[in-house]
C-alpha positions, 0 to 999 in steps of 0.5 A: 534594437533592430533585426530579428531579436528586436522584432521578437522583443517588440512582439513579446511586449505587444499583447502581453495577456496571452504570453503571460498566460502561457508562461504561467501555464509553463510554471504550473506544469513545471511545478507539477512534473517536478513535484509529482515524482518527489511526492511519489518517492516520499510516499513510497519511502514512507510506505516501505518503513510502514510495511516493514515496521508494521510486522512483528520483530520475529517476522522481519528481523534476521534471526539465527537459533542454534540448539544444543552444544555449539562452538562459540567463536574464540575470544577476540583481542582484548578491547575489540568490543565494548563488553567488559573484559570478563564478558568479552572473554566469554562471548566477545568472539561471537559479537566480534564475528557478528559485527564483522559479518554485518560490516562485510555486507553490501549496501543497501542491505547493510544499512537495513541491519541493526547492531547484532544481538545475542542471548543464550538461554537454557531449557526450563528448570522446575523450581519448588513451588511456595507452599499455599501459593497460587502457582502450582508449577513454577519454572525458570530458564537461565538466560544471559545477555550482556546488553540487558542493562541497556533495556531495563532499570534495576528495581531492587537488590543488585545484579547477579555476581560473576560466575565462580572461578574454575574448578581448582582440580581442572588445571592439574596434570596427572603428575601434579595430582598424584603428588598432592598430599591427603590434606592438600587433596582434601582442601582442594576437594572441599573448595570444589564442592564449595564452588558447586554448592554456591547458589546460582545468582539470577535477576528477574523482572518485577512482574515475574518475581511477584507471580512466582512469589519470590522475594529478593535475597531468597533461595529456591530449590530445584527438585533433583539437584542439590544446588539452589537459585538465589534471586539477587535483584529485580528489574523493570523494562524501560519500554515494555513495547520495545522490539527487544522484548519480542526476541525475549519472551518471558523476560519482561513479564512471566508466561502464565497458563491456567489449565483446568486439569493441571492447574496454574503454571508460570515460567520466566527468564532468570538472567545470570551474569553475562560472563556465565558460560551457559553453553556448558550445562550447569550441574542441574537437570536440564538440556543444553541451552540455545543460542539466539542471534539476531540483527534488528531491521530498520525499515526507515533505512531502506528507500523504495528504490533500494527494495529490489536490490535489498531483496536479492541481497537478503535472499543470498544472505539467508541461503548460505551459512555465514562464517563467524571465525573459529572456536578455541579448538580451531573449528570453523564457526558459522550460522544460518540465518532466516527471515520473513522479510522477503515476503514483506519486500515482495508485498512492497514491490507489488504495491509499488508496481500497482501504484506506479502503473495506476499513477502512470495511467492517471498522469498520462491523461493530464499530460496529454491534456496539457500538451493539447492546452499548450498546442491551443496556446501556441496556436492562439499566440500565433493567431494574435501575431498573424498580422505582424508575421504576415507583414514580415513575410511580405517584406522578405522574411523566410519561413525559417526566420519566422519560426525561429523568432516565434521559438525564441519568444517561446524560450524567453517565456518558458525557460524562466517559468520552468526554472521557477516552477522546478525550484518552487517544487524542490523548495516546497515539496518533500521528497527526492529529485533525480536528474531525470526529473529535472530533465522532464522539467527542462523538456516542459520549457522546450514544448512551447518553443517547439509548438510555436515553431510548428504552428508558424506556417507561412501558409497559415498567415492568410485567412482561410475557411476551415471547412474548405481545407482538404490538405490535412484530410489526406493523412488524417485517415492514415493516422486514425487507422493507426491509432485505432489499430494500436488501441485494439492490439493493446486491448487484445494483448492485455486480454491474452496476458491476463492478470499480471502480478506486480514486480515493482516496476510500472507496467508499460503496456497497461499504462499505454493502453488507456491513452491509446483508448482515449485517442481512439475515442477522440477519433470516433467522436470527431468522426461520428459527432457531425452526423447527429449535429447535421440531423439536428441542423436539418430539423432546426432549418424548418423552425423559426429563428436563426440562432440554433440553426446557424450555431448547429451549421457552424458546429459542423462546418467550422468546429471550434479547435477541431481535434485538440479540444476534443482530446482535452475534453475526452481525456480530461473527463475520462481521467476524472471518471477513472480516478473517481471509479478507481477510488470507489473500487479501492474503498469498497475493496478495503472495506470488504477486506476488513469485513472478511477479516472481522466478519461483523460489526464487532468480533470478540475472540480469546475466551470460551463463549458458552451458551450462557455468555452468548445469551447475556451478550446478545441481550446487551443494549445495542446488540442486534444479533450474535453468532458464535464460531468454533474451531473444532480442530483438524479433520480429514475430508475425502473429496475427488479421490483424495484426502485433505487435512482441513479445519473444521468450523462449526456455527449456527447458520441462521445466527451468522446470517443475521449478524452478516446481513449488512456486511460489505463485500463478503461471501454469503453463507449458502442455504441448506446448512443444518442438522443431519438429513438422513445419513448425510451432514450438510456442509460448506467446503472451501473452494480449494478442495475442488468439490462443488454442490451436489458432489458425490463421495465426499465424507469427513472424519467427524465422529467416524466417517460421515458422508457430507452433503455439499450445499455450497463452496466459499473462498473464506468464512468472514470472521471465522479466521479459518485456514485456507482449507476448511469445512463448515458444519452445523454446531449442534450436529457436530457436537452430536456426532462427536459426543463432545462439547465444542467451545467457541472462541469467536463471537460475532456481533451485529450492532443495531441501527443508530448504535455506536459500536464503541459504546456497545463494546463498553457494555459488552466489556462488563460481561467479557472484559478479556476478549480481543475486540475488532471492528471492520471500520477500524481495520479499514481506517488503519489501512487507508491511513497508510502512506500508500493508501493515503498517497493514492487517494490524494493523487487520484483527487489531484488528478480530478482537480487537474483534469477539471482545470485543464478542461476549463483552460482548454475550452477557454483557449479554444473559444479565444482562438476563434474569437476574431472570426466569430467577432467579424461574423457577429458584427455582420449579423448584428447589422442585419438585425441580430440582437446581442442575446442571439449572438451569444447563443450562436457562440455557445452553439459552436462548442456545445455539441462537441462538448456534450459528445466529448463529455459522454464519450469521456465518461464511457471511457472513464468506466472502461479504463478501470475495467481494463486495469482490473482485468489486467493487473492484480490490484489487491495490494491497494485493498490489503486483501487477496481477492481482486476487487469488483468494479464499483460504480457509485451513482452519487460519485459519478453524478457529482464528477460528471455534474461538476465537469458539465458545469465547468464546460458550461462555465467556460462556454459562458465566459466565451459568450460574455467575451464575445459581447466586448467586440466593437461593431464598427472596428470589426466591420472596418477590419472586414472591409480592409 
């Protein structure tokens, strides 16, 4: 094979190590750029389902509740729904209208909506209690649901029978009524009375029947009515945790209330046959029923890309009445729906904005280092081809021909490798791939060809000293000034903008500023690092030995690789430090959020914790301290000329400080909180009230108008569960002012050193078994286990690993690129008496100063970038709280990352020095003579 293709093929086969390494690099980069968006899409999709499914059905589902008389849509054509004929005649029009309404919605909103469901429920009806029973005030509400049997099993008895036929007198005209004989009229009246006298047949859950002490087949009287209620059967829920029961309280289990003054009351939903027309009140003393309609929301049906559109469609759906058809009288029937799902979707958008921006910052660094590595590889390959390229140039080859040949070699290497990398990513990594993702992988295949063509310059085919070149310096200052100016402008714009909330999209300005800062840092490093090295060179000139002096001189006059390895080192180190610092900040922020919600090692809530119970729990083995917190209701607080309705929180300050002595990331309770001082009561106010310490004219309605001595302000009281506006006072002082015994329902516990909170809780349960228990570790672990948090942690860890590997590759390629010149220099020096160990020292000195300065600068940049991110973007979506986390610099984490990077750089330099020993002295001297 002759001609340009033949030459390119022979070049490709010659010296195969560097082309093979370049192809492997292309494969890996193509795999990463294809897998990265797939992983992010998969994480975002799972986070959407996690967030939506994590809230209660009453918040996320699309619900409509109609109270009082409501015109039901007219029955549809028989067989339109899957309901029984008699049920379809009663409520079929409602379900048919809801199904048509769902089908008319656009995607993706329609995919989110589940099948429509509806129940009709009357107001509560008191029933006569059982003599000597435990329930003094039993009650039931009549309820109808045609799909109840899909969620329960009949445990005993049978389902309620169909409702009685219509009143026999209702269908008679006035003439027909007058034509009736007395015997016929008496018979019809008797039939009507018999219908009205029939008991209402109902079914109850097994638990409700047991609590109400109601046996199957027994009738219960309704005070004030001659009609009775017959329990025909009982049922059990197929899945007590099913979302269905969230819309049907008191159905699977009764609602029982113990009141010291009124006694025990219990109420339950009693299901009638679904053909009952509950919209017409039964002949019992009760109010008109309510109709509850809902569409269940399926979080798994919504992808992350669909969230903005689904949010807009949902808002439009809930903003207007939705038509369901007409009633039997021709009246238009419509419903207005509501949902708290928009709040959830807005939180998801904020999470997507933060994660996409942060990951864009993280990804930009490795991509920049990758580009630098590609450039180093291209320069290394061209340097390996220099002799053959120079020969082709001498025999008449033009610069375009040489560049074309090298570009063709790059394409031959990169195209198969890029295709293989993308295919492996699609095969091995779950997620979604868009055409744009494949375009990026295709772009990776073009990078080596473009860089090989750019670095193949006819001028560069001749050997020259790098320290004597001047042509590139003419434009260098211009480029450096532009980079510095852009970085400064970006930082100023971020400072003027302030903290921006997330809107679902990556912040392009914030994503670009860290890369600009990295480039600016590289400019500063390359301009400043020769000065201390020159000073070191001057100091070494007066010392004996040539290794350190000659190495320092070469580091200044001919730095290995120039700006490219500096960029790789600075950006790689900064990304690794940025990932480590951000991970520590988010971790501490999550712990702070959990501690703010829980407030102690253990938080118990629910029952009343009187002084005796608190003392018994405090004496449990493993409990180091205990503090009770009481919610004393809502009071008025006058501050700044305005009156605010706030929540009154009472506690014992010293006990709370003891409990929260080792708390993480929470506001400490200010000093000075105690009993009355003169005529003023020390108090801590929420910051939202705008009254700081020492403010005059602040008073509260505690036992009358009580002047307050504001000793401090707080954003929240950790563990108290207080509202946004609150005031905290001493518990004993509040009881003295009000003359009432306040009942704490929150108890905060500190666990002793070395004690297991789970074991301590088991012992506490022996004293108080019914309290709801929480601990901050479980809350933080639950949040960190979410797809977003775990995916972010994995992405930051992957960025650290990629940065370290790319730094290693960049250093090795840099040293390999200067290997020929270095080998000839060492050959000459060895003929003059330099031993092998001294030669290795000179090799290490070539890159060591630049590596050390770049690592230091990259470390500083890795701390500055998180500070910029925290100051320009609301990252509370990453911590689960509502407070911007503070920057956390964990010394152990920083030392581990920096130590690892220094070891990698040292290992790369060590590999290069060992490779320098392989050079043959005679061969290098003969090449130098030639």
